[in-house]
N, C-alpha and C positions, 0 to 999 in steps of 0.2 A: 336171616336170609340175605343173599347177595343178589343184586340186580344191576343191570347196566344203567348209567345215567341217561338223561334225556337226549344228549347228543351222541352218546357212546364214544366220546373223545376225551382226551386228557383235560380239555378245557371245561369239563364238568366239575373239576376241582376249582372252587371259587378263588379268584385272584390269579389264575393262570391263563395266558393267552399265547397264541402261536401265529407266527408269520413265516411266509415262504417266498423264495425267489428262485428262478431258473435261468440258465443259459441253454436254450434248446439246441443251438448249433454245437456247443461243446458237450452237450448231453450230461449236464451236471447241475447241481443246485445246492441250496442252503435252506435249512429249517432252523428257526429261532424260537425258543420258548422264553417268554418274558413274564416276570411276576409283577404284580401291581406294587408290591413293596419288596425290599430285600428279604430273602428267605433262607432259613437254615438249609444246608445241603451237604451231601456226602457223595462218594463215588466208589465203585468197585470195579477193578480192572482184572479181567480173567483171560483175555486173549493173549496170544504170544506175539502179536505184532501191532501194538497200540500206537495211535498218534493223537496227542493231547496237548492242551494248553491250560495252565493254571489249575490242574487237578490237585497239586500238592497243597494249594490253599484250602482245600476241603478236608484235609486230614484233621481229625479231631484234636490232635496235639498242637496244631498250628493256630495262628492268630485269628484269621478272618472267619472262614467257615460259613459265610453267607453269600448268596448270589443275587445279582440283578437280572441275569439272563443266562441261558445255556445254549450253545450253538452246536448243531449237528451239520456237518458239511461233507460234500463230496470233494474230490480234488487231491486226495492224499495230503502230503505236507503243504502243498499250495493252499489247500482249503483252510488251513489255520488262519490265513489272512481274514477270513470272514468275521472272526471275533473282533478284529480291529474296527471293522465297519460298524458293528453293533456297539462297541465301546464308544466310538465317536458319537453315535446317535444318543446314547444314554448320557454322555457327558453334557451334551447340549441341553438335555432335559433336566440336568441337575441331579441325576441319580448317581449313587456310588457310596463307597466307604468313606466316612467322614474322617479327616485328618486334622491334627492340631495346627494352630498358627494361621488359620484362615486359608489354607491351601484348598484348591478345588477338590470336590469329592472324586474318588477313584472308582469307576464302575468295575464290578467283579463279574467277569464273563468267561467261565470255563468253556472249553470246546473239545470236541472229538471229531475225527475225520475218518472217512472210509475211502477205499481204493476204487476209483472208477476211471482211471486214466487209460485203460485198454478196452473201453466199451464201444469204440467206433466213432465217438464224437470228435469234433475238430478241436484239438488241444494246442494248435499252433498259435498261441497267444503272442501278442507283442511284448513289450517290456513288462507289462503288468498283468498277471492273471486276474480273472474277473471276480475273485471271491470277496475282496473288501467291498466292492460295489454291491455284490449280491447280498452280503451280510447287512449292509445298511438298508437296502431295498426291503429285505425280509423284516427288519425291525420296524420299518415304517408301516408295514401292513399287518401288524399283529392284531388278532381278534379272536373271537370265540369259535368261529367256523373256519375250517381249512380242509383242503383236499387230501385224499389218500391216494396211494398207488404212485403214478409217475409225477410226483410233485416234490418240490424242495430237494432235500438230500437224497430222496428215493428216486429221482428222475433217472439217473444212470446206473442204478443198482442192479445186481444180479443175485439170485438166491439159488444156489446149486445150479441146475440146468434151466431154471425158469427166470423170467424177469422178476427182479426184486422190486421193492417199493417202500413207500412211507405208510406206516400203519399206526393206528391208535385204538384204544378201547378204554372203558371206564367201568367202575363198580361202586355201588353204594351199599353200605352195610345197614343192618337194622339198628345199629347204634348211632347212625347219623353221619358218620364220616365217609368220605369219598376217596377213592384211589383211582388214578388214571395212568396210562402208559402211552408213550410215544416212541416209535422205533423206526430207524432206517435199516431195512433188511438187505444186506449185501453179503450173504453168508457163503462160505465154502460148502457147508452142510446143506442137506435137502430139507425143505419144509414139508415135503410130501412123502408118504410111505412108498418105497419103491414098488413098482408094479401095480399101483393103485392110483386113484384120484383123491385119496384121503389125506388130509393134513395131519401131521403128527399131533397137532394141537386139538384134534377133534373132541377129546373128552371135556374140554373146557369151553366149547362153543356155546354162545348164548343165542337161542333161536337158530336162524340160518345166516348169521352174520358173515360167514365165509363159505356159504354154499350148502352146508348140511350133509356133505358126503360122509358115509360111514363104512367101516371095513366089513367085508363079507366074512362069514364064519370060517371059510377055508383059507383065509389069508394068514400066513405065518411069516412075518418079516424076518429077514436074515439078520443074524447077530454080527455079521461082518460089514465092512464098508461096501458101498456100491462099487462096481468094477471101475467106473470112471474116476474114482478117488484113490485108487491103490498105486497109481504111478504119479510121475511129476505133473504139475499143473502150471500153465503159463500165467495165471492170474492169482493174485492174493485178494483177500476179502476182509470184511469187518462188519459186524452188526453193532450199531451204536444206539443207545436207548436212554430214556428218562422215565422214571416213575415219580409221580407227585401225589401228595395227600394233603388234605386240609387238617388232619389230626396234628395236634401240637407236639411234635417230636423234637428232641434235642439232637445234636450232631452225632453222638454215639449211637442213639437209637436209629437214626437215619442210615448210618453205616451198616447196621444189621439188616435193615430193610433192603438196602442196595444189594447186599450179599445174597439175601433170600430171593430177591427179584431176579437175580442172574439165573436162577434155576428155571425161570420162564423161558429163557433162550434154549436151555437143554430140553425142555418139554416140547418146544416147537421146531427145533432144528437138530438134525443128526448128521454128523457130529457137530458139537459146538465147542468153543474155547480152544480151537486147534492152534498149532504153531503158526498158522498162516492167517488167522483171524485176529483182529484187534478188539475183541468184544469188550464193551464198556457199558456199565449201567450207572447213571446218576440217579440220586434220590433227593427229593426236596420236600419241604413242608411249608405251607402258607400259614400254619399255626392258628387257623380260625375255629377249630373244634377242640375243646378240652379232651384230653385223653383219660379214659376210664382207668380206674385201679382194678387189679394190680397192673402196673404199667408194662411189665415184662410180657405178660400174657397178651395185652393189647398190641404190643409191638409184634409179637409172634403172629397174631391174626392178620395184622396189616401186611406184614411181609409175605405171608402165604397168599393173600388175595392179590398182592402186587405181582407175584410170580405168575399166577393164573392169568391176570390181566395182561401181562406182557406177552405170554404165549398167544393169547387171543389177538393182540395187536400185530404180532408177527404174521399170523395167518391172514388177518384182514389186509395188511399191506400187500402181501403177495397176491391175494385174491383180487384186489382192486387194480393191480398193475396191468398195463397194456403192452403188447409185444413191441419191441424196438430192435431193429437190425437182426442179429443172430440170437437175440434173447426172446424166446417165445413166452407169452404169458400163460399162466395157469389156465385161464378161461379159454384161450385159443387152443391150448393143448387138448383140453377135455371138452371143448365146444359147449361151455357153460355160459349162461347169460347172467 
């Protein structure tokens, strides 16, 4: 049996904490996942317009493959500066990849960004965009509890025609390992079945964690894109996510989990992985639970649970979001509490 963890957040994975910081005038923000110790990690990039930092370090054929933190940020390319703020914080704490010759440790902080530059916030920065400062502030605030919706990297996000947001969910297996997902939902695709108030992710909902709406028997969703997606769009998008587990997975196994978890975006958003989205999923392991044999079957189950968990996190992020400017929230649209 699979059940949500006590917080229903990615921080139900022992050794994982999350911090967030926002610039509400600019309508943008940063979310930082930090591990108690460096952790094996991998990444899967499926969108056609990604923006990243240090993702090549996570390729299983390359040297490092472990992370001290992962950053999700608004701000498009400017948001990549957030990782520098986190790196500075970790360096001061003595965290990082140990080098020979007595050199200071080098923190490993991959990052991914989403496009929120056209959301109505004031982006008339002076010489320095705010993201390095936001990254450090977020790192200083990491903990087990954090907000969903209009928080961190989800503050200025849009999901189709709805206000996007920061989402998270968790799942605990009968075998004792935990999986969690964290996502900033800023998708071109819709999280809601057109013509209904039903999330595409409804089959995976636990209780009423995102409202409990279900399709009526006479609903037959169109196989084509909604009409507002068939012509040019003035904005690009990206959904960026992290899945974590305490199961002791190596880098190759985590790569497979990241690939499988990406299907959670396809289950919760339609369409996903478009030429205009930079969809990215990081996967990491804190390694605190031994993996049962046969390993390949255990990896398969973890990847499947991670995909469902990520789909739930997408819907939770949109459900928790509040209206901003010309971005109406799901709950305001359908008058839900």
